[in-house]
N, C-alpha and C positions, 0 to 999 in steps of 0.2 A: 673603513667601516660604513661611513655615510653613504658611499657609492653602492655598497652592497645592499644596504637597507633600501635605497632608492630602487635598485634593480628588482628586488624582491617585491616591493610595493607595486611597481609597474606590472610585474608578472601576475600578481594577484588580481589587479584590476582587469587585466586582459582576460584571465580565466573566468571572471565574473561576467564579462560582456560578450564573449564569443558564443554564437548560437550553438545549441546542442544538435548539430546536424547528424542525421542518421549515418552510421558508418558505411564505408564503401562495401558494395555487395550486400546492401541491406535487404532484409526480408520483405516480401510483398504481401504477407498474410496479415492477420489481425490477432490481437490478444484481448480477451474479455476477462478482466480481473474483478472478481466479486468479493465484497467485504465480509461475506459470511451470512448465515441465517437467511438464505434465500427462500422467500415464500412462494409456494406453488402458484399463487395467483399473480405473481409479478411477471405478467406476460411479456412486458417490454424486454426484460433481461433474457428470458428463454428465447424469444423471437430473434434477438440480436445474435444469439449463439447458433440457432438452427438455421436462420435465413442467410447467414454469411458463409455457409459451406459453398465451395466451388461447385458449379452445376455438374461437372464431370466426376465429382467425388462425393457422393452423398453419404457414405458411411461415417458413423460416429464411434470413436473409440473412448472407452471409459476407463480411467486409471484411478483406483481407489487405494493406492498404497499408503496414503497418509492416514487412512482410517483404521482403527483397531478392529472394526468389523467390516473388513474390505469387501467380502462377498455380498454381504447384506447391503452395504452402502451402494455398491455398484448396481445391484438389482433395483434398489429404490430409485436411483437416478434414471435407470432405463425406463422405469414405470412413468417417471415424470416426462421423459421425452415422448413416450407413446401418448401421454395425455395431451400433448401439443402436436399430435399428428405424425410423429416420426414412425415409420414402419419398423417392426421388430427385426426384419431382415437387414436393416441398415445400422443395427446396433451391435457393437462388438465390445465385450468385456475383456480387458487385458488382465491376465492373471499375474499380478505383481503385488507382493506383500512381504512384510518382515515378520509378522506375528500371526499366530493362530487365533481365530475367533472361537471361543468355547461354545458359543451359541449355534455353531454349525458343525455338529459332530461328524457328519459325513464328509467334510472337507477340512483338510489341514492346510490352511493358507500359508503357513510358514514354509512349505515346500515350494512356494513360488518366489522365494527370496532371490534366486539367481536368474529369474526369468528375463531380466534386462539383457541377457545374452542369448535368449531362446529365439531361434529363427521363426518359429511358429507364432510366438506372441508379437514379435517385431513386425511380422507381416500384417497384423491388424492395424498397426500404425501406418505402415507404408501405403495402405489402401484407404485411409481415412481422410476425409475433407475437414473434419472437426475432431478435436481431442479435448476431453474434459477431465480435470483433476478434482476429485472430491476433497472436502475439508478434513481436518484432523491435525495430528502432529506432523508438521511439515518436514521435520527432521527425518521421519521415516521415509518420506517421499524422496528427499535428496540423497539419503544414504542408499536407497534402492537404485537410484539412477546415476549417481556420480561416483566415479572411481577414485582411486588414490591420486593425490595431488591435483584434484579438480578435473580430471579427464572425463570426457563423455563416455558413458556406456554405449554399446550399440543401439540400444533402444532410445537413449536421449539424442544420439546422433540422428536417428530416424525422425524423431519429433522435430528436431531443428530443421531437417531437410524439408519436412512437410510444411513447416511454417514459411520457409523461404520460397516454396512453390505456391503459396496462396491459401493454405489452410488457415482455419481459425483454432486457436488454442484458448480454452477458458477454464474457469473453475474457481473454487473457494480456497485453494491453497495460494492465497494472494502473495504472502511474504516470499514464497519460494520462487515466484516468477522472476524476481530481479536478480542482479548479480550479488550485491551485498544483501544478506538475509538476516533479519532479526529472528534468532533462534529461540531465545527466551529473555525474560526480563519483566519484573513487576512494573506496572505503569508509574509508580512512585519510586520504587527502589532503584529503577534504572538511572535516576538522577544522582545516585550516590555510589561510591565505591568505584573500582576500576572497571573499564570495559574489557571483557575477556572473550576468549575463543574456546575456553574449556567447557565442553558441553555437560560435564559432570557438576558444575557449579549450581547450587540450588539455594542461593541466599537472596534472590530477587535482583541481583545485578544484571546489567545488559550483556547478553551473549550474542556475538555476531559470528556468522559463518558465511559460506558461499552458497548462493542459490543456483537455480537452473540457468540463469543468464539468458532468459528469453526476452527480457525487457530491461534495457540498460540505458543510462547509468543510474536510474532512479532506485530509491529504497522504498518499499511498500510495506504498509502496516494495515491490518484489517480489524474489524470490530471496533473501529476507531473511536467514534463518539460515545458508544455504549460502554467502553472500558476506559475512557479517559486517557488515551495514549499519546496525547500531544507532546509531553515531555520526553517520552520514550523515543518517539520519532525524531525529535530535535537532537537528542543525544546521539542517535544512530547516524544521522547524516553528518554531524560534525566530526565524526570519526573517519569520514571519507576524504579523498583528495578534493581540493577546493572545487574543481569543475563538476564533481559528482555529488555535491552537497544539496541534493534536491529530494525531498520526501513527499510521498503521496499516501495520505490516510483515508481509507474508504470505510464508510459506515456500513452497518448491516443492511441487507436487502437493497444494496446499491452496487452499481458496477461502473467501471470505466472501459469503454470500447476504444481500443487503440488501433489505428491503421498505420502499420509499420512502413508502408510505401511512402507516406508523406509526413509521418510523425504527428498526425492530428488525432484528437481524442474527444470523445463525447461522454458525458455523464448520463447514466440511465438509472431509473429506480427511485426509491422513496426517501432516501437519506441524503447526506451531503458528502462531498469529497473535499478534503483539506489538502491544499498544495503548500508546501513549506520550502522556501528557497533560502539556503544558507550560504550561497556563493559569495555574497558580500558581507556576511556576518563576521564578527570579530570575537574569536574565542579567547578566553583567559585560561591558560593551562594551570589548573590547581589539582593536586593529587586527590583523586576520589571525589571530585565535585563537578558540577555542571555550571559553567559561567560563560554566557554568550550574549551578545547584543547584536542587533541589526538583522535578525531574521525577518523575512517578509512572508506574510500569510495571506492566502486567498481561500475562499470557501465557495464551492460550486454546488449546484443542484441539477436535477433532472432537466435536460434540454440545453444546458450550458456546454460549451466546448473550450478546449485549450490547445494551442499550438505547442507541442512538446519541444520544438526546436528553439522557440523564443520565449516560451511560458506566457505568451499573450492570451488573456482569457476573453471569450466572447459570450456575453449573457444570452440566454434564450430570448427569441423575439417576443415571447410573452412577458418579459420583464422590461420595465422602463427605468431609465436612469433617474436617480434621486439626487436633487440638487441641495435640498435643505440640510445644512450642516448638522442641525440637531438630530435629524432623522438618521443621517449617516453615522453619527456618534452612537445612536441607539443600536445600529447595526453590528456594533462590536459585541453585544451580549451573547450571541450564539457561540462566539469564540471563547469567551469566558466560561460559558456553560460546558465547554469541552472538559473542564476540570471537575465538574459536579459529581461524576461517578466516583471520584477518589475521596469524597467526604464521607465520614462514618463516625462511629463511636470513638475510635481511637485517633482519628485524623480530622482536624478542623479545616475549614475553608473560609477565609475572610476576604471580602472584596471592597475596595475603595474606589470610588469614581471621582475624577477630576475633569473639569472642563475649562478651557481658556481660549477664547476667540474661535478660531477655526479648527482647533485641535481638541481631542478628548483623550483621556487616558484611564484605563482600568488597571488596577493593581490587585492581583489575586495571590493570597498567601496561604500555603498549605503547611500545616505543622503537625508533626507526629513525634512525640517524645522529644529527643534531642535533634531530630532531623527537621529542617525547614527548607521550603522551596518558595521562590517568589517568581511570578509570571507577570510581566507588564505588557499590555496591549495598547498601542497608540494609533489613533486615526488622525490624519492630517490632510492638507490640501491635495495630496496625491492619492488618497483613499477613494476608491470608487464603489458605488453601491447601486444595485438594481433590484427592483421588487416587482412582483406580478400580483394579480388579484387573488391567486390561490395560495400565495405564501402566507403561512401562519406566523403570528408574532413578529419577531424581527428577522425571520428567515428571509433569505434572498442571496443574490450573488454579491460577494464582497471581495475586493482586491486591495493590495497595497497596505495591509495592516503591519505595522512594525512591532516585533515581538522581541523581548529580552527575557532571559531565564537565568536564575542563579539558585544554587543550592548550597547548603552548609550543614555541618554537624557540629553542634555546640558542645563545649567541653563539660559544661555543668548542667 
């Protein structure tokens, strides 16, 4: 038994240390993952999408299947593209939807439900150098594009082929981009109860399913800072095989531009990107609860980059390394603030700060009735912090923060 435990430990350590190399036959295109609520004046994100089209393929295909008002949403994004100089003749709206929009009485979008097999609609993909997914319920998108047992529909196969040949795929259906997909789950409720794959569950528990598999092995969550989804993302990645326990949380009006040829990625926009590495984390299996220590958290902003093979972060040249330990400890605050949206009339948030030598620790406790969750953030000598003249408050690039999370439901 001792030998078995030793072999298991060695295997776990190797899984945590091996770089995440792109798979053989990797795509050469780009993926632009937007965290939602993209502002029309966020030119950097729009330009990243428009300008990364291959020169020989200027057409842009819009897929609005995630939206309840798919025709209207596609038309709106077409207008946004034209605002940034895209010619109308280069814009193609793909007719794919599961539900009818009652506000468009002349069009029954539900008749488009089977168009992932339609040769005419697929042709719009095959001639596109850029493909955009609008936001909405991402289960609609995956149900329209993925067949039984996870097989690609002909349209999804065409999307995958375009990506492999150098096209850019972007949009605000961020969670659907990855292989494991967060389908549902309240940001606080996801810490309690079993993790499920039953899409009918509606009690706040975390529901996981399979996404479009355009960006693997990462798990992606959107509206991240605005909706307090740190615990939800942590629970989601700890349900994955050890080597795939990496989460990316993207704030609104913020994007990650990924070059799949070399697995490099750049942060664009106004918010933050949270990188959560759970490959070395230690989970404690307790029925219906979240118990994990040893998560590593990094927070990046516009101009920062990350090597997705090694998870090495490079701060923007506009930011300078901070050496003062007191200031580095203060840099923990934005991570604690990720939980602030969960505070309310029924749920309290209490934060305790402790400092000792070169280390600092913030303990944040959320309580709602009989349910309690504790988040611990630690900065130590391995924590890195960079700040620039335009960074407000404690915002800046932060790496190597150790995070532990525990939840429990009391009996009384």
